[in-house]
C-alpha positions in Angstrom: -9.9 23.3 1.9 -7.8 23.0 5.0 -4.1 22.3 4.4 -2.6 19.0 5.6 0.9 20.5 5.4 1.8 24.2 5.6 5.3 25.4 5.3 6.2 28.9 6.3 9.5 30.8 5.7 11.6 27.6 5.7 15.3 28.1 5.7 18.0 25.3 5.7 21.7 25.5 5.2 24.5 23.0 5.2 27.5 24.9 6.4 27.8 28.1 4.3 25.5 26.7 1.5 22.0 27.9 1.9 19.9 25.1 0.3 16.4 26.4 1.1 15.7 30.1 1.1 12.4 31.2 2.6 10.1 28.4 1.3 6.4 28.8 1.6 4.2 25.9 0.5 0.8 24.3 1.3 -0.4 20.8 0.5 -4.1 19.9 0.6 -5.7 16.6 1.4 -5.9 14.2 -1.6 -3.6 16.5 -3.6 -0.7 15.1 -5.6 2.1 17.7 -5.7 5.3 16.9 -7.7 8.5 18.9 -7.1 10.7 19.2 -10.1 14.0 21.1 -10.8 17.7 20.5 -11.5 19.9 18.5 -9.2 20.9 20.6 -6.3 17.9 22.9 -6.4 16.8 21.9 -2.9 13.9 19.4 -3.7 15.0 16.5 -1.6 16.0 18.7 1.3 12.6 20.3 1.3 10.9 16.8 1.3 13.2 15.6 4.1 12.4 18.7 6.2 8.6 17.9 6.0 9.1 15.0 8.4 12.2 16.5 10.1 14.7 14.0 8.7 16.5 17.3 8.1 16.1 20.0 10.8 15.3 23.5 9.4 17.4 26.4 10.6 14.3 28.6 10.8 10.7 28.7 9.7 7.7 26.5 10.6 6.2 23.3 9.2 2.6 22.5 10.3 1.1 19.1 9.9 -2.7 19.3 10.4 -2.0 22.6 12.3 0.5 21.1 14.6 3.9 22.7 14.4 6.5 20.0 13.7 9.3 22.4 14.6 8.0 23.0 18.1 10.0 21.4 20.9 6.7 20.2 22.5 5.8 18.1 19.4 6.1 14.4 19.6 7.7 14.0 16.2 7.8 10.2 16.3 4.0 10.1 16.9 3.4 12.5 14.0 5.7 10.5 11.7 3.4 7.5 12.0 1.0 9.5 9.8 3.7 10.6 7.3 4.8 7.8 5.0 8.2 8.1 3.3 9.7 6.3 0.3 13.4 6.8 -0.4 15.5 6.4 -3.5 17.4 3.5 -2.1 14.5 1.4 -0.7 16.0 1.1 2.9 14.7 -2.4 3.4 16.2 -4.8 6.0 18.0 -7.3 3.8 18.2 -9.9 6.7 14.4 -10.0 6.8 11.8 -11.3 4.3 9.3 -9.1 2.5 6.5 -9.7 5.1 8.7 -9.0 8.1 9.9 -5.8 6.5 6.3 -4.7 6.3 5.1 -5.8 9.8 8.1 -4.6 11.8 6.8 -1.0 12.4 3.3 -2.3 13.1 4.4 -4.6 15.8 7.1 -2.4 17.4 5.7 1.1 16.9 2.0 0.4 16.9 2.3 -2.6 19.3 0.0 -4.6 17.0 -0.6 -8.3 17.3 1.6 -10.2 14.8 -1.4 -11.9 13.0 -3.2 -8.6 12.6 0.0 -6.9 11.3 0.5 -9.7 8.8 -3.0 -9.4 7.5 -2.5 -5.7 6.9 0.9 -6.3 5.3 -0.4 -9.0 3.0 -3.2 -6.7 1.8 -0.8 -3.9 0.9 1.7 -6.3 -0.7 -1.1 -7.7 -2.8 -2.2 -4.2 -3.8 1.3 -3.4 -5.1 1.5 -6.7 -7.1 3.7 -8.7 -4.8 1.3 -11.4 -3.5 3.7 -14.1 -4.8 6.7 -12.6 -3.0 5.4 -12.3 0.6 7.9 -14.8 2.0 10.8 -14.0 -0.4 14.1 -12.8 1.0 14.5 -9.0 0.4 18.0 -9.7 -1.0 16.6 -11.7 -3.9 14.2 -8.9 -5.3 14.7 -6.7 -8.3 15.0 -2.9 -7.7 11.4 -2.4 -8.8 10.2 -5.1 -6.4 12.2 -3.6 -3.5 10.7 -0.2 -4.2 7.2 -1.7 -4.2 7.8 -3.4 -0.9 9.0 0.0 0.4 5.7 1.6 -0.7 3.7 -1.3 0.8 5.6 -0.9 4.1 4.8 2.8 4.3 1.1 2.1 3.5 0.9 -0.4 6.3 1.1 2.5 8.8 -2.1 3.9 7.2 -0.4 7.3 6.6 -2.3 10.5 5.9 0.3 11.7 3.4 3.1 9.9 1.4 6.4 11.5 0.6 8.4 10.1 -2.3 12.0 11.1 -2.7 13.0 10.3 -6.4 11.5 6.8 -6.0 12.6 5.7 -9.5 16.0 7.3 -9.8 17.9 4.1 -8.6 16.0 1.8 -10.9 16.8 0.4 -14.3 14.7 2.2 -17.0 12.7 -0.9 -17.9 11.3 -1.3 -14.4 10.6 2.3 -13.6 7.0 2.0 -14.9 6.0 -0.7 -12.5 6.7 1.7 -9.6 5.1 4.6 -11.3 1.9 2.5 -11.9 1.7 1.7 -8.2 2.0 5.5 -7.5 -0.7 6.3 -10.1 -3.1 3.9 -8.4 -2.4 5.5 -5.0 -3.2 8.9 -6.5 -6.5 7.5 -8.0 -7.4 6.2 -4.6 -7.1 9.7 -3.1 -3.7 9.4 -1.3 -2.2 12.8 -0.5 1.3 12.7 -2.1 4.4 14.9 -2.4 6.7 13.5 -5.0 10.2 14.7 -5.9 10.9 13.3 -9.3 12.6 13.6 -12.7 9.8 11.7 -14.4 8.2 14.5 -16.3 5.5 12.4 -17.9 4.4 11.2 -14.4 4.4 14.8 -13.2 2.3 15.8 -16.2 -0.2 13.0 -16.0 -0.7 12.5 -12.3 -0.1 15.9 -10.5 -2.7 18.3 -9.3 0.1 20.8 -9.0 3.7 21.0 -10.1 6.3 23.0 -8.1 9.5 24.1 -9.9 12.5 24.7 -7.6 15.6 26.5 -8.6 18.6 27.4 -6.4 16.7 26.9 -3.1 13.5 28.8 -4.0 10.1 27.9 -5.4 10.4 29.8 -8.7 7.1 28.8 -10.1 4.1 26.5 -9.4 0.8 25.7 -11.0 -1.2 23.0 -12.7 0.7 20.6 -15.0 -0.9 22.5 -17.9 0.4 25.8 -16.7 3.9 24.6 -16.0 4.5 22.3 -19.0 2.6 24.3 -21.6 2.8 27.9 -20.4 5.7 28.4 -18.0 6.3 32.0 -17.1 9.9 32.0 -15.9 12.8 31.7 -18.3 14.6 29.3 -16.0 11.5 26.9 -16.0 11.4 27.0 -19.8 15.1 26.2 -20.0 14.8 23.3 -17.6 11.8 21.8 -19.4 13.4 22.2 -22.8 16.4 20.2 -21.5 14.2 17.4 -20.1 11.7 17.2 -22.9 14.3 17.1 -25.6 16.4 14.3 -24.0 
């Protein structure tokens, strides 16, 4: 199957700290790939490089065979097809839920307001927020804000969704409501790359688990391979720590 994302020899440093060291990774359509590893292993930086929120020092990132790192590439146009959900929601607190979701449709895609609202209401309903369409973003719980953020990304009809630790800023009791939305997206065939500490989610939903350590991909495979039969000592040590918490 053709890759939707292909990463070749990716290197990224912040000052003298080399955060990504010669990363090679492919993502296929409808695949759910979770990236796990200790804090500081390079997971979020890798994710942010995929849509050039962080600019690589060297290497290439291809999205549907178009090189994102090429100076000729219209990165803003390509970003319309790459949805991104952050840890901290990044909603506009001065706007209501519906306006948060229609803003990109009307400004970036130049869509008619009524058409944009129809699309936004559909996605907000899909994530269980039908009753909060006109609510102020400021009044929502963390879990509701994150579901708005997911709906907002879906409004752009992306070909792939990137999730950067989407539950890490949430209270434990509302983590599941966000994970359930993500599970439904996976069932519907959305291509997803998820940086997460939620090992149960990685185990249940992933097609492939990528374990990163100190800026490299140390090991990757099916959830069964990684969780039941990890080959690398560092992977075993990481999983023991998480599973025994």
